[in-house]
N, CA and C of each residue as an Amber inpcrd file, in Angstrom:
protein
   690
 -70.5080000 -90.4880000  35.6730000 -71.6220000 -89.7380000  35.4140000
 -71.3040000 -88.0250000  35.6690000 -71.2820000 -87.2320000  34.9780000
 -71.1700000 -85.6930000  35.3230000 -72.2630000 -84.4460000  36.3350000
 -71.4330000 -83.9980000  37.1400000 -71.9770000 -83.3050000  38.0930000
 -73.2940000 -81.7930000  37.1300000 -74.0920000 -82.1390000  37.4800000
 -74.6950000 -80.7830000  37.7020000 -73.9710000 -79.8380000  37.6190000
 -74.9370000 -78.6980000  36.4800000 -73.7270000 -77.8640000  36.6820000
 -72.8470000 -77.4670000  36.3470000 -72.0050000 -78.1790000  36.1470000
 -70.5040000 -77.8020000  35.6690000 -70.1460000 -77.1340000  34.4320000
 -69.1300000 -76.1010000  34.5720000 -68.9800000 -75.1590000  33.4410000
 -68.3170000 -75.8950000  32.7290000 -67.0620000 -76.6010000  32.2710000
 -66.2790000 -76.9960000  31.6580000 -66.0430000 -78.5680000  31.9510000
 -66.6730000 -78.8290000  30.9740000 -67.4890000 -80.2380000  30.8260000
 -66.2300000 -81.3340000  29.1730000 -65.5020000 -82.2780000  29.3130000
 -65.0190000 -83.3630000  29.0890000 -65.5360000 -84.6560000  28.6790000
 -65.6480000 -85.2940000  27.7150000 -65.9060000 -86.1900000  27.5850000
 -65.2540000 -87.6900000  26.3910000 -64.5810000 -88.5120000  27.1440000
 -63.8990000 -89.3150000  26.2890000 -63.4080000 -89.2650000  24.6030000
 -62.5190000 -88.3880000  25.8330000 -61.1180000 -87.5640000  25.2470000
 -60.1230000 -88.2810000  24.7250000 -59.7870000 -88.7290000  23.4230000
 -58.7430000 -89.5350000  22.5690000 -58.0090000 -88.2250000  21.9480000
 -56.1750000 -88.5300000  22.2170000 -55.7280000 -87.7990000  21.3470000
 -54.2460000 -88.6240000  20.9880000 -53.9810000 -88.3550000  19.8800000
 -52.6660000 -89.5610000  19.8700000 -51.7880000 -88.5250000  18.6290000
 -50.0870000 -88.7870000  19.2150000 -49.2020000 -87.8100000  18.4450000
 -48.3160000 -88.9670000  17.3470000 -49.2210000 -88.8900000  16.4800000
 -48.2700000 -90.4300000  15.7130000 -48.9390000 -91.5340000  16.0940000
 -47.9820000 -92.0090000  16.6450000 -48.0240000 -93.2920000  17.4830000
 -48.2870000 -93.4760000  18.8950000 -48.0400000 -92.4380000  19.3260000
 -47.9460000 -92.1460000  21.1980000 -49.2690000 -92.0790000  21.3610000
 -50.3940000 -92.4960000  22.1100000 -51.4780000 -92.1880000  22.7080000
 -51.2820000 -91.4120000  23.8590000 -51.8320000 -90.1670000  23.4390000
 -51.8290000 -89.1730000  24.8510000 -52.6110000 -89.0580000  26.2140000
 -53.9650000 -89.1740000  25.2670000 -54.9910000 -89.6240000  25.9590000
 -56.0210000 -90.6680000  25.4030000 -56.6390000 -91.4050000  26.3650000
 -57.4780000 -92.6160000  25.5320000 -58.3460000 -93.0550000  26.7430000
 -59.6730000 -91.4500000  26.3910000 -61.1610000 -91.7940000  26.7400000
 -60.8180000 -90.9920000  28.0630000 -60.4380000 -89.9410000  27.7850000
 -60.3880000 -88.7950000  29.0370000 -61.4180000 -88.3800000  29.4030000
 -62.1620000 -88.1800000  30.8820000 -63.7170000 -87.1760000  31.2760000
 -62.8900000 -86.5310000  32.0030000 -63.3640000 -85.3160000  32.1210000
 -63.2870000 -83.9100000  32.8050000 -64.1420000 -83.2370000  33.2720000
 -64.4630000 -82.9310000  34.7380000 -65.4670000 -81.4660000  34.7380000
 -64.8480000 -81.0490000  36.0400000 -65.6880000 -79.4360000  35.3610000
 -65.5890000 -78.4960000  36.6590000 -66.9200000 -77.8440000  37.0800000
 -66.9880000 -76.8380000  38.0850000 -67.6090000 -75.9770000  38.7350000
 -66.6640000 -74.8240000  38.6290000 -67.8000000 -73.3630000  38.5570000
 -67.8260000 -72.3320000  39.0150000 -66.8890000 -71.9830000  40.4110000
 -66.2680000 -71.6830000  40.3210000 -65.6560000 -71.5770000  41.7270000
 -64.0830000 -72.3220000  42.1950000 -64.3990000 -74.1940000  41.9110000
 -63.8270000 -74.9460000  41.8770000 -62.2560000 -75.5050000  42.0130000
 -61.8630000 -75.5590000  42.5930000 -60.6670000 -76.3030000  42.1480000
 -60.2210000 -77.4290000  42.0170000 -59.8550000 -77.9770000  40.8750000
 -59.3600000 -79.7740000  40.4370000 -58.2440000 -79.4920000  40.2890000
 -57.9020000 -80.5490000  40.9250000 -56.2850000 -80.9730000  40.4130000
 -56.0610000 -82.0500000  39.6150000 -55.1350000 -81.8050000  38.4890000
 -54.9780000 -83.1520000  37.6120000 -53.5220000 -83.5090000  37.7430000
 -53.6130000 -84.9520000  38.1180000 -52.3560000 -85.4720000  38.8220000
 -52.0330000 -86.4870000  37.7110000 -50.8740000 -86.3280000  38.1690000
 -49.9220000 -87.6770000  37.2620000 -48.3260000 -87.6820000  36.9480000
 -48.1770000 -89.0950000  36.3910000 -46.3710000 -88.9300000  36.1820000
 -46.4190000 -88.2220000  35.5060000 -44.8430000 -87.9270000  35.0950000
 -44.6650000 -86.8960000  33.4980000 -45.1440000 -88.1730000  32.6040000
 -45.3930000 -87.4050000  31.6060000 -46.1100000 -88.4890000  30.3630000
 -47.5820000 -89.1190000  30.7570000 -48.1220000 -88.8980000  31.3930000
 -49.3310000 -89.8010000  31.5500000 -50.6750000 -89.0120000  30.6650000
 -50.1610000 -87.7160000  30.3930000 -51.2540000 -86.6930000  29.5910000
 -51.9320000 -85.8090000  30.2520000 -51.5790000 -85.1770000  31.5490000
 -51.9000000 -84.0320000  31.8960000 -52.3070000 -82.7970000  31.1260000
 -51.0770000 -82.6780000  31.2370000 -50.9690000 -81.4980000  30.1710000
 -51.3810000 -81.6920000  28.9430000 -51.6760000 -82.7890000  28.2050000
 -52.5520000 -82.4840000  27.0550000 -53.8940000 -82.6250000  27.2950000
 -53.9070000 -82.9440000  28.4590000 -56.0190000 -82.5800000  28.3270000
 -56.0770000 -80.8600000  29.0260000 -55.3340000 -80.4220000  29.7940000
 -55.0010000 -79.3710000  29.9170000 -55.1690000 -78.3020000  28.3950000
 -54.2600000 -78.3050000  27.5300000 -54.3460000 -77.6710000  26.5190000
 -55.7470000 -78.4570000  25.6840000 -56.0880000 -79.4650000  25.7990000
 -57.3480000 -79.5940000  25.1390000 -58.6000000 -79.2170000  25.4140000
 -58.1930000 -78.5470000  26.8500000 -59.3430000 -78.0050000  27.6470000
 -59.8810000 -76.2080000  27.4600000 -58.3850000 -75.6920000  27.1360000
 -58.2200000 -74.7080000  26.8150000 -58.6300000 -74.5890000  25.8390000
 -59.0230000 -75.4490000  24.6240000 -58.9000000 -75.4180000  23.4470000
 -57.8060000 -74.9400000  22.4230000 -56.4250000 -75.2170000  23.3310000
 -55.3470000 -75.0810000  22.4810000 -55.0860000 -75.7540000  21.3780000
 -55.3450000 -77.3040000  21.9240000 -55.2330000 -78.3860000  20.7510000
 -56.1590000 -79.0550000  20.8520000 -56.7510000 -79.3780000  19.7470000
 -57.9500000 -80.7830000  19.3580000 -58.0590000 -81.6660000  18.6680000
 -58.5860000 -82.3540000  20.6510000 -58.5130000 -84.0830000  20.2600000
 -59.1400000 -84.5990000  18.9580000 -58.6160000 -86.2270000  19.1700000
 -58.8950000 -86.5430000  17.6460000 -60.1220000 -87.2240000  18.2500000
 -61.1030000 -87.6560000  19.0110000 -62.6440000 -87.9720000  19.3500000
 -62.9800000 -87.4120000  20.7700000 -64.3730000 -87.0690000  20.9290000
 -64.0900000 -86.7580000  22.1470000 -65.3250000 -85.8330000  22.1470000
 -65.4570000 -84.8500000  22.9380000 -66.6310000 -83.6830000  23.3050000
 -66.1600000 -82.5390000  24.1810000 -65.6260000 -81.1750000  24.4400000
 -65.4080000 -80.8920000  25.6950000 -66.4370000 -79.3370000  24.9570000
 -66.9730000 -79.1600000  25.9470000 -68.6050000 -78.3410000  26.0890000
 -67.7290000 -77.1940000  27.5950000 -68.0200000 -76.1240000  27.1020000
 -67.8960000 -74.8920000  28.0790000 -68.9390000 -74.0350000  28.0150000
 -69.6620000 -74.0900000  28.9150000 -71.1950000 -73.1810000  29.4110000
 -71.6970000 -73.5090000  28.2540000 -72.2190000 -74.3780000  27.7570000
 -72.9340000 -75.1140000  27.4630000 -72.5360000 -74.7760000  25.7200000
 -71.2620000 -74.3380000  24.8770000 -70.3860000 -74.3460000  23.6910000
 -69.8100000 -75.2510000  23.2060000 -69.9050000 -76.3480000  22.3690000
 -68.9280000 -77.1790000  21.8120000 -67.6320000 -76.6410000  21.2710000
 -66.4500000 -76.6170000  22.4460000 -65.6050000 -76.1050000  21.6750000
 -64.7410000 -76.0840000  20.3380000 -64.9970000 -77.6420000  19.6660000
 -64.6400000 -78.2110000  18.2570000 -65.7770000 -77.5740000  17.1120000
 -66.9840000 -77.0920000  17.7580000 -67.7110000 -76.1530000  16.4140000
 -67.8120000 -74.9440000  16.6510000 -66.4240000 -74.5010000  17.0650000
 -65.9800000 -72.7620000  17.6060000 -64.9570000 -72.5700000  16.1770000
 -65.2720000 -72.0270000  15.2780000 -63.6280000 -71.2280000  15.3070000
 -62.2050000 -71.4130000  15.3030000 -61.1620000 -70.7780000  14.8220000
 -60.2620000 -70.6870000  15.4480000 -60.1430000 -69.2450000  16.0570000
 -61.0550000 -68.5020000  15.9450000 -60.4820000 -67.1980000  16.1530000
 -61.8490000 -67.4840000  17.2760000 -62.4560000 -67.8570000  17.6160000
 -63.9350000 -68.1240000  18.2570000 -62.8870000 -68.4870000  19.6400000
 -62.0170000 -69.6300000  19.4980000 -61.3650000 -70.2800000  20.7720000
 -60.2580000 -69.2170000  21.2010000 -59.6050000 -68.8550000  20.3160000
 -58.9200000 -67.6710000  20.4260000 -59.2830000 -66.0030000  21.3290000
 -61.0540000 -65.8370000  21.1170000 -60.8880000 -64.9160000  21.8550000
 -61.9040000 -65.4830000  23.2350000 -62.3990000 -66.4730000  23.1680000
 -62.2530000 -67.1910000  25.0000000 -60.7840000 -66.9130000  25.7550000
 -60.0960000 -67.3690000  24.6240000 -58.6600000 -67.4120000  25.5400000
 -58.1980000 -65.9170000  26.4300000 -58.8210000 -65.0610000  25.6750000
 -58.0980000 -63.8620000  26.0520000 -59.4330000 -63.4100000  27.2180000
 -60.7180000 -63.7030000  27.0440000 -62.1610000 -63.0300000  27.9600000
 -62.0970000 -64.3200000  28.9940000 -62.4940000 -65.3570000  29.0250000
 -62.4370000 -66.4200000  29.6560000 -62.1370000 -67.0560000  30.2350000
 -60.8420000 -67.4110000  29.2190000 -60.0210000 -68.0820000  30.0530000
 -58.0030000 -67.7480000  30.7520000 -58.0460000 -68.2450000  31.9570000
 -56.6820000 -67.4690000  32.1070000 -55.7740000 -68.5210000  32.0900000
 -54.4140000 -67.7100000  32.1690000 -52.9640000 -69.3520000  32.5730000
 -52.2460000 -68.8750000  32.9140000 -52.0670000 -69.5100000  34.2070000
 -50.6270000 -69.5020000  34.7930000 -49.5540000 -70.4410000  34.6210000
 -48.1750000 -70.2070000  33.5690000 -47.0940000 -70.9280000  33.1690000
 -46.3790000 -71.2650000  34.8170000 -45.4580000 -72.2920000  34.7380000
 -44.3000000 -72.8030000  35.6710000 -43.7600000 -71.3970000  35.9140000
 -43.1070000 -70.8960000  34.5740000 -42.1140000 -69.9380000  35.0690000
 -42.7890000 -68.3940000  34.4940000 -43.6530000 -68.5790000  35.0450000
 -44.4120000 -66.9710000  34.9450000 -44.5940000 -66.2760000  33.4980000
 -43.3640000 -66.8460000  32.9070000 -43.1240000 -66.0360000  31.9720000
 -44.2770000 -64.1230000  31.3250000 -43.6850000 -63.6240000  32.6510000
 -43.5770000 -61.8710000  32.4490000 -42.6100000 -61.5250000  31.7910000
 -42.9560000 -60.4080000  30.5630000 -42.5660000 -59.7250000  29.7190000
 -41.6520000 -59.0350000  30.4340000 -39.8180000 -59.2140000  30.5260000
 -38.4610000 -58.4200000  30.9100000 -38.3790000 -57.0140000  30.8930000
 -39.0730000 -56.5310000  29.5560000 -39.1120000 -54.9820000  29.8710000
 -40.1400000 -53.8720000  30.2560000 -41.3810000 -54.9190000  30.9070000
 -42.0040000 -53.9680000  30.9320000 -42.0610000 -53.9790000  32.7230000
 -42.8790000 -52.9240000  33.1190000 -42.6730000 -52.7610000  35.1280000
 -43.9790000 -53.9420000  35.7280000 -43.6710000 -54.3730000  37.0980000
 -44.4600000 -55.3650000  36.9730000 -46.2360000 -54.9470000  37.5120000
 -46.7810000 -53.7760000  37.3730000 -48.1130000 -53.7190000  37.3320000
 -48.5670000 -53.3680000  35.6350000 -47.1310000 -52.8130000  34.8510000
 -47.5930000 -53.0290000  33.2430000 -47.8040000 -54.3030000  32.8450000
 -46.8720000 -55.6030000  33.3160000 -47.1740000 -56.8350000  33.2470000
 -48.6310000 -56.9520000  33.3390000 -49.3930000 -57.1010000  34.8100000
 -50.3660000 -57.4480000  35.1640000 -51.2720000 -56.3960000  33.8110000
 -50.9100000 -55.0550000  34.0290000 -52.0750000 -54.8210000  33.0670000
 -52.4740000 -55.1160000  31.4110000 -51.2010000 -55.7170000  30.8820000
 -51.0870000 -56.0160000  29.8940000 -52.4340000 -56.5700000  28.8280000
 -52.9310000 -57.8920000  29.7900000 -54.0560000 -58.2920000  29.1260000
 -55.0360000 -57.1530000  28.6950000 -55.5300000 -56.4840000  29.6710000
 -56.5560000 -55.1960000  29.6900000 -56.3160000 -54.5690000  28.5770000
 -54.7510000 -54.0960000  28.5250000 -54.2980000 -53.0620000  27.3220000
 -54.5360000 -53.7430000  26.0800000 -54.3850000 -54.7660000  26.1670000
 -54.3800000 -55.4440000  24.9430000 -55.9670000 -55.7850000  23.9130000
 -57.0050000 -55.8880000  25.7370000 -58.3000000 -55.9370000  25.3760000
 -58.8840000 -54.2790000  24.8730000 -58.0260000 -53.3160000  24.6540000
 -58.3060000 -51.6090000  24.6660000 -58.7550000 -50.8370000  25.3760000
 -58.4440000 -51.6000000  27.2050000 -58.7220000 -50.5990000  28.0250000
 -57.3330000 -49.8610000  28.2760000 -58.1720000 -48.4860000  28.3000000
 -57.1210000 -47.5160000  28.8130000 -56.2430000 -47.8870000  29.6200000
 -55.0670000 -47.3110000  29.6140000 -54.1080000 -47.4290000  31.0540000
 -54.5180000 -47.1670000  31.5410000 -54.7500000 -46.1190000  32.6020000
 -55.1200000 -45.3950000  33.6200000 -55.9460000 -46.5760000  34.1830000
 -57.2540000 -46.7870000  33.9490000 -57.9720000 -48.1820000  34.3160000
 -56.9860000 -49.2610000  34.2040000 -56.9460000 -49.8100000  33.4500000
 -56.2170000 -50.8050000  33.4150000 -54.7590000 -51.4360000  34.6320000
 -54.1710000 -50.3210000  34.7210000 -53.1940000 -50.5810000  36.0250000
 -54.1550000 -49.8810000  37.1520000 -55.1750000 -49.4740000  37.7210000
 -56.0420000 -49.4840000  38.7860000 -56.4920000 -50.6870000  38.9810000
 -56.4730000 -51.8210000  38.0580000 -57.3020000 -53.0740000  38.3640000
 -56.0060000 -53.9510000  38.4170000 -55.0260000 -53.3540000  37.9520000
 -53.8290000 -54.5830000  37.9470000 -53.5840000 -54.3680000  39.5260000
 -53.3530000 -53.1940000  39.7420000 -52.9590000 -52.8010000  41.1670000
 -53.8210000 -53.5090000  42.4630000 -55.3740000 -53.4910000  42.0310000
 -56.3660000 -53.8210000  43.0390000 -55.7950000 -56.0230000  43.1700000
 -55.5250000 -56.2140000  41.8440000 -55.1800000 -57.7000000  41.7950000
 -53.5550000 -58.0350000  42.4950000 -52.8540000 -57.0060000  42.2540000
 -51.6380000 -56.8820000  42.8690000 -51.7290000 -56.8170000  44.2000000
 -52.3130000 -56.2960000  44.7820000 -52.4300000 -55.9260000  46.3570000
 -53.6320000 -57.0670000  47.0820000 -54.3160000 -58.2010000  46.3550000
 -55.0160000 -59.3770000  47.1330000 -53.6810000 -60.4870000  46.8170000
 -52.4820000 -60.1140000  45.8270000 -51.2940000 -61.1090000  45.7950000
 -50.1570000 -60.9490000  46.8540000 -50.3430000 -59.6070000  47.3870000
 -49.5240000 -59.2510000  48.1970000 -48.1230000 -58.7810000  47.3800000
 -48.2370000 -58.1570000  46.0500000 -47.3080000 -57.9450000  45.2960000
 -47.7520000 -56.0580000  45.0940000 -48.4870000 -55.5290000  45.9830000
 -48.5940000 -54.1130000  45.2320000 -47.0920000 -53.5190000  45.0280000
 -46.5180000 -53.4360000  46.3340000 -44.8780000 -52.9470000  46.6220000
 -44.4730000 -52.8360000  45.6650000 -44.6580000 -53.8110000  44.5290000
 -43.4030000 -54.0210000  43.5180000 -43.8040000 -52.9350000  41.9700000
 -44.8090000 -52.6290000  42.0380000 -46.0300000 -52.5250000  40.7200000
 -44.4230000 -51.3070000  39.8420000 -43.6830000 -50.7790000  40.5360000
 -42.3440000 -50.4700000  39.5160000 -41.6870000 -50.9820000  39.2410000
 -41.4200000 -52.0490000  39.9950000 -40.1660000 -53.0090000  38.9970000
 -40.4400000 -53.7410000  38.0360000 -39.1890000 -54.2310000  37.4080000
 -39.3150000 -55.2050000  36.9510000 -38.8730000 -56.8380000  37.1050000
 -39.1730000 -57.5350000  36.4140000 -39.6660000 -58.8080000  36.6310000
 -37.6190000 -59.4580000  36.7940000 -37.1500000 -59.0120000  36.4740000
 -35.6740000 -59.0880000  37.1620000 -35.2540000 -58.7350000  38.2080000
 -35.9720000 -57.9770000  38.7100000 -35.8850000 -56.8550000  40.0480000
 -36.4580000 -57.7820000  41.1390000 -37.4640000 -59.2280000  40.8930000
 -37.8920000 -59.1280000  42.1700000 -37.2580000 -61.2570000  42.0800000
 -37.9460000 -61.6170000  42.7130000 -37.7290000 -62.9440000  43.2600000
 -38.3080000 -64.0390000  42.5770000 -38.1150000 -65.1250000  42.5080000
 -38.8350000 -66.0750000  41.4060000 -40.6500000 -66.4860000  42.2790000
 -40.8930000 -66.3830000  43.9920000 -41.8130000 -66.4160000  44.3420000
 -42.7360000 -65.0580000  44.1530000 -42.7290000 -63.9940000  43.9360000
 -42.7710000 -62.4780000  43.8310000 -43.7130000 -62.5370000  42.4800000
 -42.2620000 -62.7170000  41.5660000 -42.3690000 -62.5890000  40.0570000
 -44.0790000 -63.7850000  39.8200000 -43.9940000 -64.8630000  40.2970000
 -45.6010000 -66.0640000  40.3830000 -46.4650000 -64.8980000  40.3210000
 -46.8030000 -64.6500000  41.8540000 -47.8730000 -63.8460000  42.2830000
 -47.7330000 -62.7840000  41.3610000 -47.1690000 -61.6910000  40.3620000
 -47.7150000 -60.9120000  40.0110000 -47.9400000 -61.9140000  38.4950000
 -47.5880000 -63.1060000  38.3130000 -47.7790000 -63.7140000  36.6160000
 -49.4040000 -63.5720000  37.3530000 -49.8670000 -64.4270000  38.3660000
 -50.9990000 -64.8330000  38.9050000 -52.0270000 -64.0360000  39.0850000
 -51.2310000 -62.8190000  39.2320000 -52.2790000 -61.7510000  39.0720000
 -52.5730000 -61.0770000  37.5750000 -51.5720000 -61.3960000  36.8020000
 -51.9140000 -60.5900000  35.7430000 -53.0460000 -61.4420000  35.4120000
 -53.3180000 -63.3600000  35.0980000 -54.3480000 -64.4140000  34.9090000
 -55.4010000 -63.7460000  35.5500000 -55.4810000 -63.2000000  36.2090000
 -56.9220000 -62.6350000  37.3340000 -57.5870000 -61.8900000  36.8310000
 -56.7900000 -60.7230000  36.1270000 -57.1180000 -59.4630000  35.9450000
 -57.9060000 -58.7950000  35.2100000 -58.0950000 -60.0450000  34.0780000
 -59.4130000 -59.8480000  32.9350000 -60.6130000 -60.4550000  33.2790000
 -61.3020000 -60.9910000  34.8620000 -61.8130000 -62.6960000  35.7230000
 -62.6640000 -63.0510000  34.8080000 -61.5190000 -64.0520000  34.2450000
 -61.8160000 -65.0390000  33.6620000 -62.4570000 -65.8840000  34.1660000
 -63.2750000 -67.0970000  33.4140000 -64.0540000 -67.5730000  34.1740000
 -63.4270000 -68.8360000  35.2350000 -62.6450000 -69.4810000  34.3430000
 -61.7960000 -70.6280000  33.7590000 -60.0810000 -70.4160000  34.0560000
 -59.6310000 -70.7910000  35.1950000 -58.0880000 -70.6630000  34.9740000
 -57.5430000 -71.8470000  34.9790000 -56.3140000 -71.8870000  34.4210000
 -55.4730000 -73.1430000  33.7960000 -53.9290000 -73.0030000  34.1350000
 -53.8980000 -73.3250000  35.1370000 -52.0070000 -73.4850000  35.9280000
 -52.1700000 -74.5970000  35.5840000 -50.3050000 -74.6060000  34.5510000
 -49.7600000 -76.1500000  35.1140000 -48.3420000 -75.9080000  35.8670000
 -48.6680000 -76.3420000  36.2840000 -47.3940000 -76.8620000  37.4700000
 -46.6770000 -75.3470000  37.9320000 -47.7960000 -74.6090000  38.9350000
 -47.7600000 -72.9240000  39.0110000 -46.7380000 -72.9290000  39.7800000
 -46.0350000 -73.7220000  40.6600000 -45.4260000 -73.4420000  41.5770000
 -43.7410000 -74.1990000  41.6190000 -43.7280000 -75.6180000  40.1180000
 -42.6650000 -76.1870000  39.6440000 -41.1810000 -75.4160000  40.1040000
 -41.2990000 -74.2800000  40.3680000 -39.9770000 -73.5800000  39.5180000
 -39.5050000 -73.0200000  41.2230000 -40.1840000 -73.3650000  41.7790000
 -40.6350000 -72.3320000  43.5430000 -39.4020000 -73.4460000  44.6460000
 -39.4490000 -72.5530000  45.3550000 -38.5700000 -73.6470000  46.7920000
 -40.0010000 -73.7050000  47.2720000 -40.3970000 -74.9630000  48.2560000
 -41.7210000 -75.4290000  48.7880000 -42.2310000 -74.2380000  49.7620000
 -41.2810000 -73.5520000  50.8130000 -41.8390000 -72.1210000  51.0730000
 -42.5680000 -71.0560000  50.3530000 -42.2620000 -70.9280000  49.0240000
 -42.6910000 -69.5310000  48.3640000 -43.7810000 -70.5340000  48.0210000
 -43.6310000 -72.1900000  46.9340000 -44.5810000 -72.7750000  46.5350000
 -45.7930000 -72.2290000  47.1950000 -45.5770000 -72.4710000  48.8180000
 -47.1090000 -73.0060000  49.5290000 -47.4200000 -71.3540000  49.6970000
 -47.5350000 -70.3610000  49.8230000 -47.6160000 -68.9460000  50.0050000
 -48.2440000 -68.4320000  48.4110000 -47.8290000 -69.0960000  47.2420000
 -47.9380000 -68.3670000  46.1660000 -49.3650000 -69.9060000  46.1150000
 -49.4970000 -70.5820000  46.5680000 -50.3180000 -71.7150000  46.1030000
 -51.9310000 -71.3040000  47.2110000 -51.7070000 -71.0140000  48.5060000
 -52.4770000 -70.1440000  49.2390000 -52.9740000 -68.8810000  49.0070000
 -52.1640000 -67.8880000  48.2670000 -52.9910000 -66.7120000  47.4480000
 -53.4820000 -66.7380000  46.2880000 -53.0260000 -67.6370000  45.8000000
 -53.7700000 -67.8400000  44.3410000 -55.1310000 -68.9070000  44.6710000
 -54.9830000 -70.1470000  45.6370000 -56.5690000 -70.6150000  45.5020000
 -57.3350000 -69.2570000  46.7220000 -57.1570000 -68.4250000  46.7020000
 -57.7090000 -67.5070000  47.4950000 -58.3450000 -66.5400000  46.9790000
 -57.6780000 -65.9280000  45.9080000 -58.2690000 -64.6600000  44.8680000
 -58.5140000 -65.2970000  43.5660000 -58.4950000 -66.7380000  43.7320000
 -59.4630000 -67.4240000  42.3930000 -61.0990000 -67.4750000  42.7750000
 -61.4510000 -68.3850000  44.4660000 -62.0940000 -68.1390000  44.7720000
 -63.3400000 -67.4050000  45.2600000 -62.6070000 -66.4590000  45.6910000
 -63.4790000 -64.8220000  45.9330000 -63.8420000 -64.2170000  43.9830000
 -63.2820000 -64.6310000  43.5890000 -63.0700000 -64.3380000  41.7360000
 -64.5930000 -65.6100000  41.5010000 -64.6740000 -66.3620000  41.5710000
 -65.8280000 -67.5000000  42.0460000 -65.4300000 -68.0540000  40.2320000
 -64.0190000 -68.3820000  39.9220000 -63.5930000 -68.3710000  38.7410000
 -62.7940000 -70.0740000  39.3710000 -63.2300000 -70.9480000  38.2890000
 -62.9270000 -72.7210000  37.9570000 -61.5730000 -72.2040000  38.0180000
 -60.8910000 -73.5660000  38.4100000 -58.9940000 -73.5690000  38.3020000
 -58.9640000 -75.1040000  37.9910000 -58.2710000 -74.7050000  37.1790000
 -57.6420000 -76.6820000  36.4790000 -56.5150000 -76.3100000  36.7430000
 -55.9500000 -77.1580000  37.8380000 -54.5260000 -77.2510000  38.3310000
 -53.3300000 -78.8420000  37.9430000 -52.5560000 -78.7350000  37.1710000
 -52.2590000 -79.4010000  36.5900000 -50.5900000 -79.9470000  37.4920000
 -50.3500000 -80.6630000  38.4350000 -49.0840000 -80.4110000  39.1630000
 -48.7850000 -82.2960000  39.5180000 -48.3100000 -82.8570000  39.7080000
 -47.7130000 -84.2910000  40.6900000 -47.4310000 -84.0490000  41.9310000
 -47.0980000 -82.5320000  41.9620000 -47.3930000 -82.8720000  43.6090000
 -48.0560000 -82.8880000  44.4590000 -48.3150000 -83.4780000  45.1470000
 -49.1340000 -83.6560000  46.4340000 -49.5620000 -82.9780000  47.4730000
 -48.4260000 -81.8220000  47.6300000 -48.5230000 -80.7130000  48.3830000
 -49.6610000 -79.3010000  47.6310000 -49.4120000 -79.4240000  46.2650000
 -50.1640000 -78.5020000  45.6840000 -51.1740000 -79.1690000  45.4680000
 -51.5190000 -80.5210000  45.0710000 -53.3580000 -80.9650000  45.2210000
 -53.8990000 -80.6350000  46.4730000 -53.0380000 -80.6590000  47.7140000
 -53.7640000 -80.6090000  48.4680000 -54.9840000 -79.1090000  48.7530000
 -54.7380000 -78.4890000  47.7760000 -55.2860000 -76.7960000  47.7870000
 -56.9340000 -76.8670000  46.9540000 -56.9930000 -78.3770000  46.4860000
 -57.6010000 -78.3870000  45.2900000 -59.2870000 -78.8340000  46.2210000
 -60.0080000 -78.9000000  45.3390000 -60.8490000 -79.4210000  45.7010000
 -61.6040000 -80.7660000  45.3250000 -61.0960000 -81.2050000  44.7530000
 -61.2100000 -82.6630000  44.2180000 -59.7280000 -82.8360000  43.4340000
 -59.6680000 -84.0800000  43.1850000 -58.0730000 -84.7820000  42.5160000
 -58.8320000 -85.6600000  40.8650000 -58.5410000 -85.3400000  40.2040000
 -58.4260000 -85.8980000  39.0160000 -57.2340000 -86.5160000  38.5620000
 -56.8570000 -88.2240000  38.6230000 -55.9620000 -88.7500000  38.1640000
 -55.4560000 -89.2830000  36.8020000 -54.8490000 -88.9240000  36.1090000
 -54.6090000 -89.1080000  34.6640000 -53.0680000 -89.8140000  34.3120000
 -53.4890000 -91.3690000  33.8560000 -52.3910000 -92.3250000  34.0550000
 -53.0920000 -93.0970000  32.4080000 -51.6170000 -93.0200000  31.7150000
 -51.7860000 -93.7800000  30.2370000 -53.0140000 -93.5030000  29.7140000
 -53.2270000 -91.6710000  29.8550000 -53.6790000 -91.3480000  28.9580000
 -55.5200000 -91.6770000  29.4770000 -55.4420000 -92.5180000  30.4690000
 -57.2140000 -92.4240000  31.1680000 -57.2400000 -91.6980000  32.6990000
 -58.3160000 -91.0470000  32.6750000 -58.6460000 -90.4770000  34.0020000
 -58.9580000 -91.1470000  35.2450000 -59.2060000 -90.6930000  36.3140000
 -59.9460000 -91.5100000  37.3670000 -60.1860000 -90.3310000  37.9050000
 -61.5380000 -89.8980000  38.5490000 -61.9520000 -88.6180000  39.6480000
 -62.0310000 -89.6350000  40.9840000 -60.9300000 -89.5540000  42.0710000
 -60.7530000 -89.6780000  42.8310000 -61.7250000 -89.3480000  44.0470000
 -62.3980000 -88.5780000  43.9690000 -63.8790000 -88.7590000  44.8640000
 -64.6470000 -89.2530000  44.7430000 -65.3430000 -90.0390000  42.9360000
 -66.3420000 -90.1400000  42.6660000 -66.2300000 -91.6250000  43.1300000
 -64.6440000 -92.2200000  43.4450000 -64.3590000 -93.3140000  43.5710000
 -64.3000000 -93.7510000  44.9460000 -63.8450000 -92.5580000  45.8130000
 -64.1030000 -92.8110000  46.9390000 -65.0990000 -93.2300000  47.4870000
 -66.4350000 -92.3000000  46.8940000 -67.8170000 -92.0480000  47.5900000
 -68.6380000 -93.2410000  46.6220000 -67.9150000 -93.9170000  46.2050000
 -69.0230000 -95.1460000  45.5210000 -69.1220000 -96.4750000  46.3250000
């Protein structure tokens, strides 16, 4: 049963790559401001689920609805626009542009959307301050630590004020201390913006920052909260 008021809903997703089944009837839902951890062992289908939810991959069967709109009914251009405006992404290795300063990296999504430099960098600095990296504004990614760089990447993901954030193993390249700080600041900032967070991880300490856990195994999903309350 899908909770009322869900922002992003997936039902009965199947996806195969040749003879390999990645998703086998997976379901998912998330509310605005909610952090949902998608957990499972390597190869379980959790990253495929994230890519389907973000409109990057189209499932073979099943339905994904975002804010009342069916993703499969959208054109490629409409889905791409959605990823620029409504969706934000945080990757395991940050993927910052090495030639740009940290503030230019954070401002980049706004600059690509046509926002003037001064306005974009002012918004970028606001998010950098929340993530405690505003002192790195003039440094380039190669001049900061891994934990600092990942906080810059989180600020970049939030600068467009997306409604859904997709985070794929966001602390996978960090030590435990830096990982804890990134997750604390990341979830605080996302909740303050009322952004829903789809958090893919295999680490229990990272999943502990979520409101709810979805376990994916052999392409099938289990909502642990629903099972506990049943």
